[in-house]
VMD Tcl script that draws the C-alpha trace (Angstrom):
set ca {
  {104.90 -67.48 71.26}
  {102.71 -66.97 74.33}
  {105.42 -65.14 76.27}
  {105.98 -62.76 73.35}
  {102.27 -62.07 72.90}
  {101.84 -61.35 76.62}
  {104.91 -59.15 76.77}
  {103.78 -57.30 73.64}
  {100.40 -56.52 75.13}
  {101.99 -55.24 78.35}
  {104.62 -53.22 76.52}
  {101.91 -51.40 74.63}
  {100.55 -50.23 77.99}
  {103.85 -48.81 79.24}
  {104.48 -45.04 79.35}
  {107.58 -45.34 77.15}
  {105.99 -47.13 74.18}
  {108.06 -45.13 71.66}
  {111.30 -46.30 73.32}
  {110.05 -49.86 73.00}
  {109.09 -49.70 69.33}
  {111.98 -51.87 68.13}
  {111.31 -54.41 70.86}
  {107.55 -54.40 70.18}
  {108.21 -55.11 66.51}
  {110.63 -57.90 67.49}
  {107.98 -59.38 69.80}
  {105.48 -59.44 66.95}
  {108.01 -61.11 64.63}
  {109.05 -63.63 67.25}
  {105.49 -64.62 68.09}
  {104.64 -65.06 64.42}
  {107.79 -67.03 63.64}
  {107.36 -69.28 66.71}
  {103.82 -70.11 65.62}
  {105.02 -70.85 62.10}
  {107.95 -72.85 63.46}
  {105.54 -75.02 65.46}
  {103.67 -75.81 62.25}
  {106.95 -76.60 60.46}
  {108.07 -78.87 63.30}
  {104.74 -80.68 63.26}
  {105.39 -81.68 59.65}
  {109.02 -82.55 60.26}
  {110.71 -79.62 58.54}
  {114.31 -78.96 59.51}
  {114.06 -75.31 58.47}
  {112.05 -74.29 61.53}
  {114.76 -75.13 63.98}
  {117.28 -72.58 62.76}
  {114.62 -69.92 62.17}
  {113.22 -70.42 65.66}
  {116.53 -70.23 67.50}
  {117.69 -67.09 65.61}
  {114.55 -65.05 66.25}
  {114.27 -66.18 69.88}
  {117.92 -65.19 70.55}
  {117.31 -61.75 69.06}
  {114.06 -61.24 70.95}
  {115.73 -62.24 74.24}
  {118.36 -59.57 73.69}
  {115.77 -56.86 72.91}
  {113.54 -57.76 75.86}
  {116.41 -57.99 78.34}
  {117.14 -54.27 77.98}
  {113.88 -53.43 79.74}
  {113.69 -54.07 83.47}
  {109.96 -54.70 83.72}
  {109.14 -58.14 85.06}
  {107.19 -59.03 81.92}
  {110.18 -58.16 79.69}
  {112.60 -60.09 81.90}
  {110.24 -63.11 81.87}
  {109.93 -62.93 78.12}
  {113.70 -62.69 77.71}
  {114.12 -65.83 79.83}
  {111.40 -67.66 77.87}
  {113.02 -66.70 74.57}
  {116.45 -67.86 75.75}
  {114.94 -71.17 76.82}
  {113.07 -71.54 73.50}
  {116.22 -70.81 71.49}
  {118.12 -73.46 73.46}
  {115.34 -76.04 72.85}
  {115.34 -75.24 69.14}
  {119.13 -75.74 68.99}
  {118.76 -79.07 70.75}
  {116.21 -80.24 68.19}
  {118.48 -79.13 65.37}
  {121.28 -81.44 66.48}
}
mol new
graphics top color blue
foreach p $ca { graphics top sphere $p radius 0.5 }
foreach p [lrange $ca 0 end-1] q [lrange $ca 1 end] { graphics top cylinder $p $q radius 0.2 }
display resetview
């Protein structure tokens, strides 16, 4: 969630904001779903694990297309988060 929020803030400061609109929306969705997933996990819900891994995978793909360090770091964080969510789902 934190990586997405930070990347979102920095993307909004880039010169090519319009070109990033899809990614910016994905970052918003991912941050929100990660926060919600943490709540679900805290109460033992199995639904969060699939939801979390799906959105994090998609966000990693969107962020990876931009070469800025903050986008690359967010893509790596999202890949790692998706992998952790899949581990918990097993």
